PADREN-737948 format. One record per residue (C-alpha): residue number from 1; residue in one letter; x, y, z. Coordinates in pm, 1 decimal. Layout:
BEGIN
NUM a X Y Z
...
end
This chain:
BEGIN
1 x 0.0 0.0 0.0
2 x 133.3 343.4 -92.7
3 x 67.7 650.4 118.4
4 x 110.5 1017.7 41.8
5 x 280.2 1177.5 340.9
6 x 238.9 1554.9 366.5
7 x 419.4 1785.9 604.7
8 x 220.3 2109.7 579.3
9 x 453.4 2367.7 733.7
10 x 464.5 2742.6 767.1
11 x 744.4 2774.4 510.2
12 x 707.2 2466.9 288.6
13 x 467.3 2186.7 212.6
14 x 666.6 1864.8 174.4
15 x 477.0 1578.3 8.9
16 x 649.0 1239.7 0.7
17 x 552.7 900.5 -141.3
18 x 582.0 610.3 103.5
19 x 557.5 241.7 11.0
20 x 427.6 67.0 321.5
21 x 501.9 -285.8 198.0
22 x 864.1 -209.5 112.0
23 x 898.8 39.3 398.1
24 x 1058.6 287.4 159.5
25 x 1025.3 661.3 118.7
26 x 1028.1 693.4 -259.9
27 x 1002.4 1065.2 -334.5
28 x 1014.8 1401.8 -157.2
29 x 904.1 1735.1 -296.0
30 x 902.6 2097.0 -173.9
31 x 619.0 2343.2 -235.0
32 x 611.6 2698.1 -98.7
33 x 354.5 2714.3 179.9
34 x 78.1 2976.3 157.2
35 x 176.4 3073.7 511.4
36 x 522.1 3184.0 402.8
37 x 374.3 3515.9 291.3
38 x 22.3 3510.8 435.9
39 x -117.7 3438.0 780.2
40 x -450.4 3290.0 665.4
41 x -610.6 3083.6 391.2
42 x -967.5 3034.7 269.0
43 x -1113.5 2684.8 289.8
44 x -1174.4 2675.1 -85.3
45 x -813.5 2767.6 -161.7
46 x -679.0 2514.5 87.2
47 x -886.2 2235.4 -66.1
48 x -776.5 2331.4 -418.0
49 x -413.8 2333.3 -306.2
50 x -438.7 1985.7 -154.2
51 x -625.9 1846.7 -453.6
52 x -352.7 1980.4 -680.6
53 x -90.4 1796.8 -476.6
54 x -283.8 1470.8 -442.8
55 x -360.5 1434.9 -812.5
56 x 12.9 1400.9 -886.7
57 x 36.1 1072.5 -697.0
58 x -112.8 725.3 -720.8
59 x -174.6 636.4 -358.4
60 x -430.3 458.7 -143.1
61 x -415.8 684.8 157.7
62 x -299.2 1027.2 279.5
63 x -140.1 1093.0 618.2
64 x -62.3 1452.6 703.8
65 x 89.1 1665.5 976.7
66 x 48.3 2041.2 1000.8
67 x 157.1 2347.2 1191.4
68 x 4.5 2402.7 1533.6
69 x -141.8 2706.0 1701.6
70 x -391.6 2822.0 1440.0
71 x -767.6 2806.3 1411.2
72 x -1075.0 2862.6 1197.5
73 x -1313.6 3156.7 1183.6
74 x -1599.9 3048.7 957.4
75 x -1432.5 2948.6 627.2
76 x -1094.5 3109.6 690.5
77 x -806.0 2941.8 869.7
78 x -574.8 3176.8 1061.5
79 x -228.9 3035.0 1128.0
80 x -23.8 3086.0 1442.8
81 x 129.3 3384.0 1262.3
82 x -204.9 3566.1 1279.5
83 x -304.1 3792.0 1566.9
84 x -673.3 3705.1 1516.4
85 x -809.1 3612.6 1859.7
86 x -1143.1 3470.6 1739.3
87 x -998.7 3149.1 1593.6
88 x -1163.5 2850.0 1755.8
89 x -1106.9 2512.8 1588.9
90 x -741.0 2428.7 1603.2
91 x -673.8 2189.6 1314.5
92 x -598.1 2318.4 965.1
93 x -702.6 1999.6 783.9
94 x -989.8 1883.2 1006.7
95 x -1167.7 2209.4 932.5
96 x -1215.8 2096.6 572.1
97 x -1439.1 1812.2 689.5
98 x -1633.4 1975.5 970.7
99 x -1967.7 1886.3 808.6
100 x -1877.9 1521.6 742.7
101 x -1971.2 1223.3 960.1
102 x -1601.3 1133.7 973.7
103 x -1501.8 1472.3 1120.5
104 x -1277.2 1462.1 1426.4
105 x -973.0 1636.8 1571.0
106 x -659.6 1457.6 1682.3
107 x -520.3 1509.8 2031.2
108 x -219.6 1683.6 1871.5
109 x -461.5 1964.2 1784.1
110 x -644.3 1953.8 2120.2
111 x -905.7 1705.1 2005.9
112 x -1005.4 1367.2 2150.0
113 x -886.5 1114.8 1888.6
114 x -541.2 969.5 1957.8
115 x -504.3 719.3 1671.3
116 x -539.5 731.8 1292.1
117 x -883.6 698.8 1137.3
118 x -1044.8 832.5 823.0
119 x -1110.0 1206.2 845.2
120 x -1248.1 1249.6 492.9
121 x -1157.6 1211.7 127.0
122 x -957.5 1419.5 -119.9
123 x -992.2 1316.4 -485.2
124 x -1165.4 999.8 -353.4
125 x -856.6 905.2 -151.5
126 x -896.5 869.2 225.9
127 x -709.7 1121.6 436.5
128 x -649.8 1014.9 793.2
129 x -641.5 1204.3 1121.6
130 x -436.1 1521.5 1090.4
131 x -132.6 1514.7 1319.1
132 x 87.4 1792.6 1458.4
133 x 427.7 1856.3 1304.1
134 x 604.6 1907.9 1636.9
135 x 446.7 1589.0 1770.2
136 x 576.8 1397.3 1468.5
137 x 925.3 1527.2 1541.7
138 x 886.6 1407.5 1901.3
139 x 767.9 1069.0 1775.0
140 x 1081.9 1031.8 1565.0
141 x 1324.7 1118.3 1843.4
142 x 1396.4 883.0 2129.7
143 x 1380.5 1150.1 2397.9
144 x 1557.0 1065.2 2721.5
145 x 1518.5 1235.1 3058.1
146 x 1871.3 1368.2 3003.8
147 x 1783.9 1542.6 2674.5
148 x 1684.8 1886.7 2564.1
149 x 1548.2 1884.8 2208.9
150 x 1571.3 2226.5 2043.4
151 x 1357.1 2232.3 1731.0
152 x 1451.6 2528.7 1509.9
153 x 1237.3 2584.7 1204.4
154 x 1002.6 2866.7 1111.2
155 x 932.9 2878.8 1483.0
156 x 1128.5 2713.6 1762.6
157 x 1060.6 2502.5 2069.3
158 x 1251.9 2337.3 2351.8
159 x 1120.6 1986.3 2412.6
160 x 1213.4 1789.7 2723.0
161 x 1098.2 1484.2 2913.4
162 x 1060.6 1418.8 3282.7
163 x 968.6 1055.3 3341.2
164 x 676.6 1014.2 3098.5
165 x 575.9 1380.7 3079.0
166 x 674.5 1580.0 2769.8
167 x 720.1 1956.3 2814.1
168 x 724.4 2196.0 2518.9
169 x 851.0 2551.9 2570.4
170 x 743.4 2731.5 2253.7
171 x 740.6 3056.2 2055.4
172 x 1114.3 3122.4 2036.1
173 x 1188.2 3336.9 1726.8
174 x 1374.5 3146.1 1456.5
175 x 1332.1 3114.7 1079.4
176 x 1043.3 3357.8 1060.1
177 x 1254.7 3624.0 1229.8
178 x 1551.1 3553.9 1002.0
179 x 1330.5 3617.1 698.0
180 x 1247.4 3963.5 833.0
181 x 1617.1 4055.0 837.0
182 x 1658.1 3892.7 497.3
183 x 1414.2 4152.4 359.5
184 x 1680.2 4415.2 427.0
185 x 1985.1 4196.2 365.6
186 x 1887.4 3969.0 72.3
187 x 2213.7 3772.6 79.8
188 x 2190.1 3704.7 455.3
189 x 2185.3 3325.3 426.0
190 x 2483.3 3333.0 190.8
191 x 2671.9 3535.3 451.8
192 x 2575.3 3279.9 719.3
193 x 2759.0 3012.3 518.2
194 x 3082.2 3215.1 523.0
195 x 3090.1 3282.9 896.9
196 x 3329.7 3121.5 1143.5
197 x 3290.9 3056.5 1513.2
198 x 3532.0 3343.6 1579.3
199 x 3301.8 3578.3 1384.1
200 x 3011.4 3479.8 1610.6
201 x 3210.8 3512.6 1932.6
202 x 3350.8 3854.0 1835.3
203 x 3020.0 3995.8 1709.6
204 x 2905.0 4295.7 1911.5
205 x 2559.0 4400.1 1798.2
206 x 2265.3 4332.1 2030.2
207 x 1996.2 4186.8 1803.3
208 x 1644.9 4138.1 1939.2
209 x 1481.4 3870.4 1721.9
210 x 1132.7 3915.3 1868.0
211 x 997.9 4086.5 1558.9
212 x 643.7 3941.9 1553.7
213 x 369.7 3951.3 1820.3
214 x 358.6 3574.6 1877.2
215 x 729.2 3548.6 1963.9
216 x 817.6 3466.6 2320.8
217 x 950.8 3802.0 2441.1
218 x 779.6 4038.0 2200.0
219 x 761.3 4395.4 2325.9
220 x 676.9 4647.2 2056.5
221 x 905.7 4472.8 1807.8
222 x 1268.6 4380.0 1758.1
223 x 1572.6 4601.2 1729.9
224 x 1947.4 4620.3 1674.8
225 x 2141.9 4799.3 1947.5
226 x 2504.2 4900.5 1997.5
227 x 2542.0 5027.9 1641.5
228 x 2862.4 5223.8 1590.5
229 x 3016.5 5365.8 1276.5
230 x 3272.1 5086.5 1253.2
231 x 3059.7 4778.3 1335.6
232 x 2743.2 4810.6 1128.1
233 x 2826.3 4581.0 838.9
234 x 2660.4 4270.6 698.8
235 x 2916.2 4028.4 843.6
236 x 2878.6 4162.9 1197.1
237 x 2501.5 4181.1 1162.4
238 x 2482.1 3818.3 1045.3
239 x 2719.7 3704.6 1320.6
240 x 2522.4 3889.7 1586.2
241 x 2194.8 3739.5 1461.1
242 x 2335.1 3388.3 1496.7
243 x 2466.5 3466.2 1844.5
244 x 2127.6 3602.2 1952.5
245 x 1949.2 3300.3 1807.1
246 x 2167.3 3055.3 2000.5
247 x 2188.0 3227.6 2339.1
248 x 1812.1 3298.6 2362.4
249 x 1760.6 2948.2 2502.7
250 x 2009.4 2982.9 2789.7
251 x 1766.4 3073.8 3066.8
252 x 1551.5 2770.7 2979.3
253 x 1840.1 2520.9 2970.6
254 x 1865.7 2498.5 3348.6
255 x 1806.3 2137.3 3448.3
256 x 2145.9 2001.3 3554.0
257 x 2024.9 1642.8 3503.9
258 x 1995.0 1706.7 3129.5
259 x 2337.2 1707.2 2966.3
260 x 2237.4 1656.3 2602.2
261 x 2109.2 1908.9 2351.3
262 x 1973.9 1762.7 2028.5
263 x 1916.6 2007.7 1745.2
264 x 1637.8 1939.8 1499.8
265 x 1442.1 2134.8 1237.9
266 x 1527.0 2298.0 907.7
267 x 1750.9 2580.5 1030.5
268 x 2030.2 2364.3 1183.8
269 x 2049.7 2181.3 851.8
270 x 2056.3 2506.8 658.6
271 x 2310.0 2681.0 885.1
272 x 2553.5 2402.4 972.6
273 x 2767.0 2632.3 1186.4
274 x 2488.8 2638.1 1447.4
275 x 2603.6 2310.0 1601.6
276 x 2953.6 2452.0 1658.5
277 x 2808.1 2772.1 1805.4
278 x 2590.1 2570.5 2044.3
279 x 2897.2 2372.2 2149.1
280 x 3073.2 2696.3 2240.2
281 x 2787.7 2860.9 2432.7
282 x 2665.1 2541.1 2601.9
283 x 2997.6 2375.2 2697.1
284 x 2842.6 2155.2 2966.9
285 x 2619.2 1977.4 2716.0
286 x 2673.8 1722.8 2443.1
287 x 2543.2 1879.3 2121.1
288 x 2398.3 1652.7 1854.4
289 x 2247.0 1737.9 1516.7
290 x 1958.1 1494.7 1476.6
291 x 1735.6 1645.0 1210.1
292 x 1700.0 1602.7 837.5
293 x 1443.8 1698.6 575.1
294 x 1228.2 1394.5 646.5
295 x 1210.1 1403.0 1027.0
296 x 835.0 1470.2 1029.5
297 x 777.9 1209.3 758.4
298 x 953.0 949.0 971.3
299 x 711.5 1038.3 1248.4
300 x 416.5 994.8 1011.0
301 x 551.9 654.2 911.4
302 x 561.3 548.9 1276.2
303 x 192.2 634.7 1309.8
304 x 112.7 438.0 993.1
305 x 294.3 133.2 1128.4
306 x 115.4 164.7 1461.6
307 x -240.6 217.6 1339.0
308 x -266.2 133.6 966.6
309 x -30.7 -160.5 923.7
310 x -198.5 -445.5 740.0
end
């Protein structure tokens, strides 16, 4: 049986073809997410988008995970990027099937269903319970009580475990904030690739990355402080941004029983220097890069094996 796995993120939609019998991930694609430039989407447009993706594949089922923190107001879904306070129903995909007998919301999206069952149909293909992207990352990682998981994507979270309880500290600014600075410095990510650890350590601009209202320490917006005539250049700006990104977690990394930090998400894979920077600023922890482009898909596969295995 072949499944279409879809990671519906804030920056990209990543459909992948999975052969359940062979246990192989056959293809992976990248599509710009509507939430990269907008904070909402109409139900009609969302359905058309999904139908356009599904029709490219010959599959017998669809399993999907999506961003968290959004909600529906009538026929418009407002993502976590939106400041709309009226949003009620929390699942992007479940909202498409609210009038169907199969409608339900998974516990990942604050619903009551904890397994995979048919939510509805797209192009006559069953789509199963919509999962949460962060939860799929958690499912993939074997989290120990000695671990901090720092997920750095469009947004960022610290995930930790105490006995059987998972804690998620969320809303750290990450990729979304970097894109704001990229508007002014278009080659910012190219500059990131050229930086060294010494550049980061010696950087001396104070960059506040909390540039959107949903970020953890937002207070009237972000800023760059300590600008002088001899230090305001793209290299120092880029270095200072990376430093600010890494050290923002320090006050939350305070459990002495946890000596591992595992980095996951798209940004550590895009900015490979991050692991070295974490090693410098968190010297009492073992730093491990655990993520790849299919982390969420591997989580989806685990749910398929658990609930849909023939």
